[in-house]
PyMOL commands that place a pseudoatom at each C-alpha (Angstrom):
pseudoatom trace, name=CA, resn=MET, resi=1, chain=A, elem=C, hetatm=0, pos=[0.000, 0.000, 0.000]
pseudoatom trace, name=CA, resn=LYS, resi=2, chain=A, elem=C, hetatm=0, pos=[1.169, 3.352, -0.890]
pseudoatom trace, name=CA, resn=LYS, resi=3, chain=A, elem=C, hetatm=0, pos=[0.436, 6.294, 1.256]
pseudoatom trace, name=CA, resn=GLN, resi=4, chain=A, elem=C, hetatm=0, pos=[-1.188, 9.033, -0.696]
pseudoatom trace, name=CA, resn=SER, resi=5, chain=A, elem=C, hetatm=0, pos=[0.464, 12.314, -0.189]
pseudoatom trace, name=CA, resn=PRO, resi=6, chain=A, elem=C, hetatm=0, pos=[-1.670, 15.413, -0.338]
pseudoatom trace, name=CA, resn=SER, resi=7, chain=A, elem=C, hetatm=0, pos=[-1.211, 17.401, -3.470]
pseudoatom trace, name=CA, resn=THR, resi=8, chain=A, elem=C, hetatm=0, pos=[1.193, 20.221, -3.114]
pseudoatom trace, name=CA, resn=ASN, resi=9, chain=A, elem=C, hetatm=0, pos=[-1.149, 22.674, -4.859]
pseudoatom trace, name=CA, resn=GLU, resi=10, chain=A, elem=C, hetatm=0, pos=[-3.714, 22.708, -2.017]
pseudoatom trace, name=CA, resn=PRO, resi=11, chain=A, elem=C, hetatm=0, pos=[-2.601, 24.011, 1.331]
pseudoatom trace, name=CA, resn=GLN, resi=12, chain=A, elem=C, hetatm=0, pos=[-3.651, 21.830, 4.234]
pseudoatom trace, name=CA, resn=LYS, resi=13, chain=A, elem=C, hetatm=0, pos=[-6.585, 23.172, 6.161]
pseudoatom trace, name=CA, resn=GLY, resi=14, chain=A, elem=C, hetatm=0, pos=[-6.406, 23.231, 9.881]
pseudoatom trace, name=CA, resn=PHE, resi=15, chain=A, elem=C, hetatm=0, pos=[-8.978, 21.819, 12.259]
pseudoatom trace, name=CA, resn=ILE, resi=16, chain=A, elem=C, hetatm=0, pos=[-10.476, 25.238, 13.002]
pseudoatom trace, name=CA, resn=ALA, resi=17, chain=A, elem=C, hetatm=0, pos=[-10.868, 26.050, 9.320]
pseudoatom trace, name=CA, resn=LEU, resi=18, chain=A, elem=C, hetatm=0, pos=[-12.615, 22.737, 8.647]
pseudoatom trace, name=CA, resn=ALA, resi=19, chain=A, elem=C, hetatm=0, pos=[-14.905, 23.255, 11.633]
pseudoatom trace, name=CA, resn=GLY, resi=20, chain=A, elem=C, hetatm=0, pos=[-15.706, 26.782, 10.423]
pseudoatom trace, name=CA, resn=GLU, resi=21, chain=A, elem=C, hetatm=0, pos=[-16.697, 25.479, 6.991]
pseudoatom trace, name=CA, resn=ALA, resi=22, chain=A, elem=C, hetatm=0, pos=[-18.867, 22.780, 8.531]
pseudoatom trace, name=CA, resn=LEU, resi=23, chain=A, elem=C, hetatm=0, pos=[-20.615, 25.326, 10.738]
pseudoatom trace, name=CA, resn=HIS, resi=24, chain=A, elem=C, hetatm=0, pos=[-21.129, 27.604, 7.745]
pseudoatom trace, name=CA, resn=VAL, resi=25, chain=A, elem=C, hetatm=0, pos=[-22.838, 24.806, 5.783]
pseudoatom trace, name=CA, resn=LEU, resi=26, chain=A, elem=C, hetatm=0, pos=[-24.884, 23.844, 8.837]
pseudoatom trace, name=CA, resn=GLY, resi=27, chain=A, elem=C, hetatm=0, pos=[-25.904, 27.474, 9.353]
pseudoatom trace, name=CA, resn=GLU, resi=28, chain=A, elem=C, hetatm=0, pos=[-27.108, 27.749, 5.767]
pseudoatom trace, name=CA, resn=GLU, resi=29, chain=A, elem=C, hetatm=0, pos=[-29.214, 24.607, 6.196]
pseudoatom trace, name=CA, resn=ILE, resi=30, chain=A, elem=C, hetatm=0, pos=[-30.655, 25.965, 9.427]
pseudoatom trace, name=CA, resn=VAL, resi=31, chain=A, elem=C, hetatm=0, pos=[-31.604, 29.228, 7.721]
pseudoatom trace, name=CA, resn=GLU, resi=32, chain=A, elem=C, hetatm=0, pos=[-33.315, 27.330, 4.904]
pseudoatom trace, name=CA, resn=GLY, resi=33, chain=A, elem=C, hetatm=0, pos=[-35.184, 25.193, 7.421]
pseudoatom trace, name=CA, resn=LYS, resi=34, chain=A, elem=C, hetatm=0, pos=[-36.161, 28.257, 9.440]
pseudoatom trace, name=CA, resn=ASP, resi=35, chain=A, elem=C, hetatm=0, pos=[-37.562, 29.903, 6.338]
pseudoatom trace, name=CA, resn=LYS, resi=36, chain=A, elem=C, hetatm=0, pos=[-39.696, 26.838, 5.638]
pseudoatom trace, name=CA, resn=VAL, resi=37, chain=A, elem=C, hetatm=0, pos=[-40.937, 26.740, 9.228]
pseudoatom trace, name=CA, resn=VAL, resi=38, chain=A, elem=C, hetatm=0, pos=[-41.779, 30.454, 9.193]
pseudoatom trace, name=CA, resn=GLU, resi=39, chain=A, elem=C, hetatm=0, pos=[-43.607, 30.110, 5.888]
pseudoatom trace, name=CA, resn=THR, resi=40, chain=A, elem=C, hetatm=0, pos=[-45.659, 27.136, 7.118]
pseudoatom trace, name=CA, resn=ALA, resi=41, chain=A, elem=C, hetatm=0, pos=[-46.480, 28.879, 10.402]
pseudoatom trace, name=CA, resn=ALA, resi=42, chain=A, elem=C, hetatm=0, pos=[-47.568, 32.010, 8.526]
pseudoatom trace, name=CA, resn=GLU, resi=43, chain=A, elem=C, hetatm=0, pos=[-49.933, 29.954, 6.368]
pseudoatom trace, name=CA, resn=LYS, resi=44, chain=A, elem=C, hetatm=0, pos=[-51.459, 28.240, 9.409]
pseudoatom trace, name=CA, resn=PHE, resi=45, chain=A, elem=C, hetatm=0, pos=[-51.804, 31.569, 11.212]
pseudoatom trace, name=CA, resn=THR, resi=46, chain=A, elem=C, hetatm=0, pos=[-53.579, 33.064, 8.199]
pseudoatom trace, name=CA, resn=GLN, resi=47, chain=A, elem=C, hetatm=0, pos=[-56.013, 30.147, 8.206]
pseudoatom trace, name=CA, resn=LEU, resi=48, chain=A, elem=C, hetatm=0, pos=[-56.598, 30.614, 11.925]
pseudoatom trace, name=CA, resn=LYS, resi=49, chain=A, elem=C, hetatm=0, pos=[-57.284, 34.333, 11.494]
pseudoatom trace, name=CA, resn=ALA, resi=50, chain=A, elem=C, hetatm=0, pos=[-59.789, 33.576, 8.736]
pseudoatom trace, name=CA, resn=ALA, resi=51, chain=A, elem=C, hetatm=0, pos=[-61.590, 31.023, 10.906]
pseudoatom trace, name=CA, resn=VAL, resi=52, chain=A, elem=C, hetatm=0, pos=[-61.742, 33.418, 13.861]
pseudoatom trace, name=CA, resn=GLY, resi=53, chain=A, elem=C, hetatm=0, pos=[-62.993, 36.163, 11.559]
pseudoatom trace, name=CA, resn=LYS, resi=54, chain=A, elem=C, hetatm=0, pos=[-65.819, 33.950, 10.358]
pseudoatom trace, name=CA, resn=LEU, resi=55, chain=A, elem=C, hetatm=0, pos=[-66.844, 33.151, 13.918]
pseudoatom trace, name=CA, resn=THR, resi=56, chain=A, elem=C, hetatm=0, pos=[-66.758, 36.713, 15.166]
pseudoatom trace, name=CA, resn=HIS, resi=57, chain=A, elem=C, hetatm=0, pos=[-68.432, 38.333, 12.160]
pseudoatom trace, name=CA, resn=LYS, resi=58, chain=A, elem=C, hetatm=0, pos=[-71.567, 36.221, 12.105]
pseudoatom trace, name=CA, resn=LYS, resi=59, chain=A, elem=C, hetatm=0, pos=[-74.843, 38.081, 12.107]
pseudoatom trace, name=CA, resn=LYS, resi=60, chain=A, elem=C, hetatm=0, pos=[-76.421, 38.214, 15.485]
pseudoatom trace, name=CA, resn=ALA, resi=61, chain=A, elem=C, hetatm=0, pos=[-79.752, 36.487, 15.938]
pseudoatom trace, name=CA, resn=ALA, resi=62, chain=A, elem=C, hetatm=0, pos=[-82.783, 38.723, 16.090]
pseudoatom trace, name=CA, resn=PRO, resi=63, chain=A, elem=C, hetatm=0, pos=[-83.405, 39.717, 19.702]
pseudoatom trace, name=CA, resn=ARG, resi=64, chain=A, elem=C, hetatm=0, pos=[-86.308, 37.875, 21.238]
pseudoatom trace, name=CA, resn=GLN, resi=65, chain=A, elem=C, hetatm=0, pos=[-89.086, 39.890, 22.727]
pseudoatom trace, name=CA, resn=VAL, resi=66, chain=A, elem=C, hetatm=0, pos=[-89.094, 39.488, 26.442]
pseudoatom trace, name=CA, resn=VAL, resi=67, chain=A, elem=C, hetatm=0, pos=[-92.449, 38.854, 28.047]
pseudoatom trace, name=CA, resn=LYS, resi=68, chain=A, elem=C, hetatm=0, pos=[-92.859, 41.383, 30.805]
pseudoatom trace, name=CA, resn=LYS, resi=69, chain=A, elem=C, hetatm=0, pos=[-94.104, 39.115, 33.557]
pseudoatom trace, name=CA, resn=ASN, resi=70, chain=A, elem=C, hetatm=0, pos=[-91.654, 40.634, 35.978]
pseudoatom trace, name=CA, resn=ALA, resi=71, chain=A, elem=C, hetatm=0, pos=[-93.318, 44.046, 35.736]
pseudoatom trace, name=CA, resn=ALA, resi=72, chain=A, elem=C, hetatm=0, pos=[-96.540, 42.726, 37.244]
pseudoatom trace, name=CA, resn=ARG, resi=73, chain=A, elem=C, hetatm=0, pos=[-94.643, 40.998, 40.020]
pseudoatom trace, name=CA, resn=LYS, resi=74, chain=A, elem=C, hetatm=0, pos=[-92.634, 44.079, 40.854]
pseudoatom trace, name=CA, resn=SER, resi=75, chain=A, elem=C, hetatm=0, pos=[-95.711, 46.239, 41.149]
pseudoatom trace, name=CA, resn=THR, resi=76, chain=A, elem=C, hetatm=0, pos=[-97.297, 43.852, 43.612]
pseudoatom trace, name=CA, resn=ALA, resi=77, chain=A, elem=C, hetatm=0, pos=[-94.078, 43.452, 45.497]
pseudoatom trace, name=CA, resn=LYS, resi=78, chain=A, elem=C, hetatm=0, pos=[-93.751, 47.208, 45.961]
pseudoatom trace, name=CA, resn=LYS, resi=79, chain=A, elem=C, hetatm=0, pos=[-97.155, 47.498, 47.547]
pseudoatom trace, name=CA, resn=THR, resi=80, chain=A, elem=C, hetatm=0, pos=[-96.747, 47.192, 51.250]
pseudoatom trace, name=CA, resn=GLY, resi=81, chain=A, elem=C, hetatm=0, pos=[-99.035, 47.858, 54.128]
pseudoatom trace, name=CA, resn=LYS, resi=82, chain=A, elem=C, hetatm=0, pos=[-99.622, 51.395, 55.307]
pseudoatom trace, name=CA, resn=LYS, resi=83, chain=A, elem=C, hetatm=0, pos=[-96.929, 52.794, 57.465]
pseudoatom trace, name=CA, resn=VAL, resi=84, chain=A, elem=C, hetatm=0, pos=[-97.920, 52.785, 61.064]
pseudoatom trace, name=CA, resn=PRO, resi=85, chain=A, elem=C, hetatm=0, pos=[-96.766, 55.859, 62.960]
pseudoatom trace, name=CA, resn=LYS, resi=86, chain=A, elem=C, hetatm=0, pos=[-94.553, 55.178, 65.929]
pseudoatom trace, name=CA, resn=LYS, resi=87, chain=A, elem=C, hetatm=0, pos=[-96.211, 55.150, 69.287]
pseudoatom trace, name=CA, resn=LYS, resi=88, chain=A, elem=C, hetatm=0, pos=[-95.317, 58.020, 71.472]
pseudoatom trace, name=CA, resn=THR, resi=89, chain=A, elem=C, hetatm=0, pos=[-93.861, 56.898, 74.739]
pseudoatom trace, name=CA, resn=ALA, resi=90, chain=A, elem=C, hetatm=0, pos=[-93.365, 59.009, 77.773]
pseudoatom trace, name=CA, resn=ARG, resi=91, chain=A, elem=C, hetatm=0, pos=[-89.766, 59.816, 78.538]
pseudoatom trace, name=CA, resn=LYS, resi=92, chain=A, elem=C, hetatm=0, pos=[-88.442, 59.315, 81.958]
pseudoatom trace, name=CA, resn=VAL, resi=93, chain=A, elem=C, hetatm=0, pos=[-86.997, 62.449, 83.429]
pseudoatom trace, name=CA, resn=SER, resi=94, chain=A, elem=C, hetatm=0, pos=[-84.154, 61.963, 85.795]
pseudoatom trace, name=CA, resn=ARG, resi=95, chain=A, elem=C, hetatm=0, pos=[-83.898, 64.453, 88.607]
pseudoatom trace, name=CA, resn=ALA, resi=96, chain=A, elem=C, hetatm=0, pos=[-80.621, 65.824, 89.673]
pseudoatom trace, name=CA, resn=LYS, resi=97, chain=A, elem=C, hetatm=0, pos=[-79.961, 65.473, 93.426]
for i in range(1, 97): cmd.bond("trace and resi %d" % i, "trace and resi %d" % (i + 1))
show_as sticks, trace
zoom trace
């Protein structure tokens, strides 16, 4: 077996340079993935806003007419017996000694 010697035209890259390139490629993939996630989330959020809009913008049902049974009850409840005036009582006078 012959050992392959690196070509003399390419300078050898150090560990830090190789790690930097790997991180650069990984960063680009992360950015692409983030863009896809943001796009998908924006679509779902738009659908959610449309659904909420449909729920909140429905026409309200016609108000029902309330039967005024309570009015008759209130009028009878307000009627109370005649007020009886307080009885006058004699006050005790204390004498000073």
